[in-house]
C-alpha positions, 0 to 999 in steps of 0.5 A, a space after each residue: 382064142 380060148 373057148 368055153 362051150 354050152 348048149 341051150 336045148 328045149 329050155 334046158 341047159 346042158 354042158 357041151 364040153 369046152 376049150 378054155 383057159 390057157 394051158 400055156 401062153 407066152 409072148 416070151 417076155 424079156 424078163 424071162 427070156 433075155 435076148 440071146 438066152 436059151 429057151 430050153 431050161 426057162 419057164 418049163 421049156 425042155 429040148 430033145 436034142 440029138 446033137 449032143 449024142 452025135 446025130 448032128 455034127 458042126 452044130 452046138 448042143 443048145 439049139 433054141 434061143 430068144 430072138 428079136 421080136 419079129 411082129 411088133 415094136 415091143 421092147 419088153 418081149 422077144 420071140 423063140 428061135 429053133 434051128 438056125 445053125 449049120 448042121 449035117 445029119 449023120 443018121 440015115 433018117 432026118 434028125 428031129 429036135 423038139 423044143 417042148 412045154 407041158 400042156 396037159 389036155 385031152 386031144 379032142 379038146 385041144 387047140 393052139 395058136 402061134 405066130 411064126 416066121 422062117 428065117 431064110 438060109 444064108 448064102 454060105 449055108 443054103 440048105 433048108 431044113 424043115 420045121 413044124 408044131 405038134 401035140 405030143 403024148 407023155 412019152 414025147 411021141 407025136 400025136 398030131 404034127 403040122 409040118 413045114 417041109 421045104 419044097 426043094 432041097 436047096 433053093 426057093 422059099 416055099 414050105 409045103 404044109 402037111 399034117 401027120 397023125 401019130 406015126 402014120 404017113 403025112 397027109 397033104 391037104 388042100 385049101 378050099 380051092 383044092 390047091 396045095 398049101 404053102 408057107 414062105 420064109 421071111 413071111 409072118 404067118 399065124 397058125 391056128 389048130 383046133 380039135 372037135 370031139 367026134 368019137 374015136 376020130 376027133 376032127 382037126 381044123 387048121 387055119 394058116 394066115 399069111 401077112 405082107 410086109 406091112 402086116 396086112 393079111 395077104 392070104 388065108 388057107 383053111 383045111 380040115 382032117 381027122 385025128 383017126 383013133 385019137 379020141 381018147 388020147 391025152 396031150 402031155 406037151 406042145 412041141 416046136 420041131 426042127 427037122 435037120 435034113 440039109 446043110 443050112 442055117 435057116 430057123 423057125 422063129 415063133 411068138 405069141 403062143 397060146 395053148 388051151 385046156 378045158 375049163 367049164 363054162 357054167 350056165 344056169 337058168 333064172 326065170 327068163 334069163 340065162 346066167 353065164 360064168 367063167 374063170 377070168 384073168 387080169 389083162 384079158 377081155 372076153 367076148 361071148 359068141 353064139 350060134 344055132 349050129 356047129 357047122 361053122 368055126 366058133 371064131 366066126 359065130 355071131 357076137 352076142 349083143 352087148 357081150 363083146 370086149 367084156 373087161 376081166 373081173 378075176 377070178 370069175 366073170 358073170 354075164 346075164 342074157 334074156 333067154 333066146 327063143 331058139 330051142 337049141 343054141 350054142 355059146 362060146 366065150 373068147 379071151 383076148 389081150 386087153 388093149 
């Protein structure tokens, strides 16, 4: 979702920062990513591939490709796959391949959402590699990574979810029931990661939604953390990662990627009304949400009456509301694909 935020306080309007227009979003359309084609080299994607320098053997230099769409019946869109090859790391430490795209932003205002599925390894090559998603700086070093690490070396289907800030040790989070969080192969998941400004230590919020074979939500896990010391950090790229650690041919398949960048939600006062405006794009719809506080995630805020599924009117949408009686109120605008 894309978020613009504003605050109304004591009858005056003040900008409160924003998560907004997409820095990059794609559902890997077949016109750009034909089935079986390489992702790297198309539409701004690049790959950091140690395979060409000898850290991997029995693999191929190109490690990302367009795969069949795994979560809808579309014939015009595909998905991206990273990994999926028989590999043996030669280095003493795991070899990490990073498929990335430019998504400039301040980390404290960054967010991404992605659907993914981990293809299981075959009987012939049963080892399992790890995967992840990350925000990276201009030198392509990790700022924040959500890792999916195989629970066992060569059996089972569980991947433990953790996060790593910079080059520090991974943090193993728990859900609201204080249980460890896992993703499973052959299962479709939606991962949402967002940051909230908090001085030098932005707050990290993560939601992992898992679906059953019929596409029905079977489980939702959430956790929060701290991006300690990254309050002034700038994101340069979004990355999908393959951590080659074992002899296996599993792969990370992902789709419906949305990465946000800041865009100002303008709010002005006119008599007894508040006037909102925001940049809009064809093919999208918008929902205005509101809350009197910031304790809950903006995606859960109340929908403003009469302000859901607003059709796009590019390049700028406007909406007028009667000024609320509250002395303090927050607003976000949410963008979705039009039906």
